[in-house]
N, C-alpha and C positions, 0 to 999 in steps of 0.2 A: 404390541406386534411380536409373533413369534418368527422364528428363522425363517422358514419358507416364506411367511407374508412379506418379509423383508426384502427375501431375495427376488421375491417376484416384483415388489414397489422399485426398487433398485433398478432391474432390466426395462421397467416402464419409463421409467424418468432417464433412461440412457437413448430412449427412442428416438429415431428421426425425427420427431414433430416437437420433442420437449424443450424448454428453453432453458438453459443452465446459463444465461446469464450471469455476474457478478450481483446483479441488482434485483434476480428473481425469486418470487417463493420457491421454487422447485430447486433452484441451486442450494439454496439453506435446507433443503428437505433430505435431498440428493447427498450434499454432504455428511451432514450427520447421520444416514442410514449405512453409507460406505466407509464412514471411519468406525460406526462398530463393526463392518463386516471385516474391514482390516483389523482393528482390536482381536477380534477372533481368530482370525489365521494367524497373525503375528505371534500373540500369546502359544498357539500350538506349535508352530515352528521353533521359538525359542525354549519351550519349557518355564513360560512364565505364568503370572496371573498379574501383569500391570492394568494399570485403571486405563478408562479409555479417555481420561486429559492426559495420560503419559503418549500415548500413541499419536493420539490427535497434535500433541506438540513433536514428536518425532516424525511423522510421516507426511505433512501437510504437504511440503512440497511435490512429493510424490502425487497425491491428490490431484493438486491445482494442473500438474503437467500432464497428466492424463486425461482430466478434463476436457482439454482441448482438442484431446484426439479420440472421442468418443466415437465419432462416425468409422473411423479407422478399427477402430477395437471391435466394432460390431461385425465387422466384416467375417476376416478369416482369423483361425486358431493361428496365434502368433507365435513362432518358434524362434526366435532369434537370440543372441546373445545378450543378457542386460545389461544396463550401463552400471559403469561404476559409481555415478552419482546420478540422480534426478536431472534432467536437463528440461527446463522450463520455457516458455514462449514459442513454442514451435506446435502447431495444428498436424502438422505429420512427423511422423517418427524420424527422429534426429540421425543426419546422415552421418557417416565415417568422419567427415570432416568435422562436424559439430559435436561428434562424441569428442574428438581429439581434441579441439577446441576447450570444451569441457573440463577434461581434465588437466588440460596444461594450464587453466586458470585455477584451477586448486592448488597445483603443486606452484603456482606462481606465488598466489597467496599464501602458503604454507612458508615458503621460503621467507617472506617479507616477514612475517610475525612469528616465526617460528620462537624468538626467546622471549614473547609476551607471556608464553603460558605460564612461566616460574614466578611470573609478578602476580599474576590471577590467582596463584595457589597461595601465594603470602597474603594477598587482600580476602580470598574465602575463609582464612584461618583467622587474620584479625577481626574482620568485619562481618556485620550482621544485616547491614542495610545495601543491598548490591542495585547497582544501577547500570544496563544493559542498553546500547544504543543511544545513548545522551552525548556521545563525543560531538565538542563544539557546540553543547548548546548551554546557556545558562541555568543552572540547578544549585539553588540557595542551599537545598535540603543537604547536599552531597559533602557539603562543608564540614558537617558533622566528622568526629573521628571515629565514629563508628560505622559510617558510610564510604563506598567505594565506587567510581566509575569504572567499570571494565575496560578495558581496551579489546579489540578485537584479536582474536586467534581462530584459525583457519589449520584446521588439521588433515593432514594428507595421509589417508589410509588405503592399502593397497595390498594385493598378494591374494592367493587362490583361499585363504580363508576355510571357511569350514562347508565344503561343499554338500557334505549330508545335509544341513538344512536346505539347501536349495531343491535337493531331492524330494524332501517332506512337502516344501512348499508346492512343487509342479504336481505332486501326488493329489493334496488339497484341491489345486487349479482345474485338473482334469476332473474332477468329481462335479464342477458347476455345470449345469445345462445351459446356463447362460454364456454365449462365449463373452460378452462383453467383461462379465467379471471375473471368468478364467483368463484373459488375455489380461486385466488389472493386475491380477495377482502373478502371472507369471512373470510381469514387467516390474515389479517390486525392484529397485535397483540394488547391488550387490553391497551396499554400506548398510542396509537394514536387514539384509541376511547371512551371507557367508561371513559380513565382516563386522557385524554389529556388535559382537563382543569386543572388539578392539575400541570402537567408539563407546561404549558402555563403558569400559575400565580406563578409558581417559580420562574420565572424571571422578576426580577422588570427594566426600562426603566430609565437611569439617560444621557438627553442630546444626543439621539440617531444620530443628524444629524450631531454631532461633532466628533462622534466615527470612528474609524477606525479598524479592527480586522485583526491582521496579522496572517495567522494560517500555522502552519507547518503539523500537525494531530492531527485528534480529538479522543475522545478515551471516549466521556462521552454523555448522552441523554442532560444532562443539558448544554455542551458545544454548541452541535448543535441545542437545543432551543434557547439559547444567541443570537449565531450568526442567526440562521433566524429571531428572533422576531428584531432584533435590525436592521438588514439589510432590514428587512420588513418597517423599519419607517426612514429610509434613511444613516445609518452607510454604510461605504465604507470595501469591503470583499478584501482582498489581501493572496491568496494561495501562497504558497512556497514549491519549489521542495522539495522530502524527497527521493527520491531514483531512481533508475536508470530507462531504457526503454524512459522517457520522451526526447524528440528531438531527438532519435533515431527510433523510430518504428513510423509509419505512424496512426496505429489504437492502442490506449490504454484507455482502459475504464477509470481510474483515469483522465488521460488527460482530456479527455472529459468532466468527471463530473466536474472538478475544473476550465475549461475553460467555462463552462455554467452556472456556477454559482458564478464567481468570476467577480470583476471589475478589478484585474489586477493579473497575475500569474508572480512571480519571479522566472526565473530559474537559474539554477548555471552557464551561461553565453552566452547561447544561443538565439536567440528568431527565432521561427517558429511560430508565431501565433499573432494575431493582436493584445492581451493584454499582448503576453509575454513582460516581462522586463527582460534584462541581470542584475544578481547580484552574490552574492557569495554562497559559498555552507557551510552551518555553519553545516550541519552535518557531511561533508569530514575534515573542521576544527578540530573537535571534536574529530575525527579518530585520525588525525595528532598529536595532545594535547597527545592522549591516548599514541601513537607510541613511542612519545619523553620521556615519564615517564616509558617506558620498557627498559630492560637491552640488550643492543647492540649484545649480545652473538648469533652466529648463533649456532642452534642446531639439524636443520635440513637441507639437501640439497636442499629437494623439498617440499611446500606444494600444497596438492592437494584440491583444496575449490571447494565444490558440490552444485549446486542448489537443490530445493527441489525433493525429487527422486519420491515420489506420487507413482503411479502404474508403474513407469519406472525402477524396481529394477533391472528385468533381464538385460537390458539396461545397466545399471551403473556398475551391477556386470561383463559383458563382456568388457565393457572399462577398468575399473579396472585392471581387470585380465591383459589385453593386455597392460596396462601401465608396470604392475610390471613384466611381462615376458620381456618385450623388453626393459626396462632402463637397463644402464648399471650400474651392480651392484658396481662395483669397483668406481663408480662417485658419485653413488646414494646410499649411505648405511645407510642414516635417512630420513624417508620421514613421514610426516605428514599429513593424510587424516582428512578434517575436513567436518563434515554434516553440511547441514543447519537447523536449529532449527526450529522445527515446531509449536509446544504449549506445553504446562505443562503438557497433557496428553500423550504424544508420546516422547518417546524416540529416537531421530533422532541416536544417537551414536550404538544402536542396529541394528539399518537398515544395520551395516557394519561387523555385524558377520560373514560374507563371508570370511573376510580378514584373511589368516592366515600366510602371511609373515612377518616373524619376524623385518624387517626392518621397518614396519608401525606401527605408532602408530594413534590411533583413539581419534580424541580430544571428550574429556565429553562434556556430555551437560552443558551447562550453564559456557563454559569457554568463555576468553576474544580472541575476533577474532584478535583485537590489536596485544595481545603477541604472538601470533601465529605466527602473518604475522612479526611482528620484529624479531622472533626466525627463520624466514625459508630464505633461501639464495635468492630464486625463487620459487614464488607460479605460480599456474597453475590452471586457472579458466576454470571448466568445461563448464561454459556457458556464453556467452556474448551475449547482455547485460548484466551485473553485479555489483550490487553496491559496491561489494570489487573490483571489477577491477578497478571503478573510484575511489576508496579510496586510491589504489596503487599506479595508476596514481598522484594523487593529492600530493602524499609523496614521489613521482621517487623512489618507489619501485619495483626493478625487479618483473616481471609479463607477462607471455603470456595466451593466453585464447582460446577457441574453439567457433569460431562466429556461431552463431544460432538466425538469425534473415532476413526472407523471405521479410519485408516489409519495410527496411533503407529508412529514409527520405533522400530529396535532400540534407539536412545540412552533413548530417553524410558519404554519400557515400564516398567524396575524401579521409576521414580519414581512414574510414574501406580500403581503396587501400593502404593507407601509413603503415599501422598497418600488412596489410598481405604481403606487400612487404620486411617489417622491419624483418618479424620473430612474432611480438607481438601476430596475431591472426592468426590462422588454420582454416582450412575448416573440417577437420577430426584429430582424435586421432593419425593415424602414422604418420600424418605430424608433431604434437605437439611433439612425442616423439623422430623421428628422429632429430627434432632440437636440442632439449636439449640433446641429446646424443654426438654432435659433437659440443655444444655451450661452446665458452670462455665467461663466464659470466661477467666479469667485463668490458672488452674491448667493446663486444658487448652493454652492458647497457651505457656505458659510452659516444658512439658514439650517442646512440637512442635517450638521454635526451638534448642532444646539436642541434639536426634536428629541422629545422624552423616548419617544421610539426606537430612535436609532441608538440612545444610551443605554436604553433596557437590551438593545440586541447586543449590543456589544459586551454586556454583564453576563450574559447567557451565552454568547457564540464564540467570542473571543477575550474570555476575562484575564486580566493582568495583576489580579490582585497579590501574586507574590511578586511582583517585580513593582511596586508601589510604593 
């Protein structure tokens, strides 16, 4: 595909009728094409010849933020003042208040972690196996003398920077016939244009060709620059699975991103891509350890574990009311409703203010899901795939769930069939409630966990070999 064809296709994918959901094939295609265009533009702005991987790692938060705003970006030529840092999770352009909150967050995190950078420098000098995003997780390999788990450092980079680079960028943006593409470029945050050199120079290189970066999750500009700059100079990048959907859904944005930037992707047991390596589930082991540390007392006959509500409150309310109306009150006298946390600005528990049933306790914000699972006889997942579903299976905690996956991979299909036949998964809430009302929990679960299919699923999707 030549440049003009790429521009045309990006504009088509940014159209009103396109589906850029995180689980659509169009989202993967759109992301790849836009990353390629961003690479061309940012290399020209900075006089560089950096790789596509480098710019993917650096500019991903900008792409994630702007995809949500694609409808606004198509309308008018944007002429505002670019943000200092990307402001994500908003479908509209961020308000002044949101921009201030974003900058304030960067200042706060910088002040809290400013002393960490010196330690990171020593670790990079002394060690070649660098672990990022593994804090509070059990990592047996990190005990090696040549390995280091790096704590987070958040840089705060401010100032006017190199204004001429913004002028170059705006000149390029004005050449696009596509209003969407022109606006995407104009809105690139200052940290990647005027102040990019400060971020780039904040990372020192120590024997990059000898380094391997093991990455669970990133949450800092310093981390992404460190990974990008080192891999550009020969370091190896290994991503690690950190949640659900991997291996279960054909199209998943995070899977696309990590497979297209990594040298290796370590899964929780399966292999579905050429760079996949079956590994063990650090996050699930951490959950298991928390579960062991809690009281074994069962305070609830049922825990209902919800996925993010978003704009689906009416649907969630209808399903919840059905559950509470149809569940046998003699068997289910104490029920825990566990909302999925959103962020520090949104109270997840308040979204369940419609529940008036005296049997129900709504889990408070910030409470421990491990403690709640431990206190529940059985967990009902309102949506599967679900990370907590995998946590329950890993710990052999009784669990059922509502299957919501219209693009299952070939490797998951046989296990879905088994789970549906065994009563672990259900196609609708009516089936799940009917099953719960008739269930002899101890007999059923004892039989389930002894089944060969169940054990094979555990080895394939929630492997624990490193911890046995």
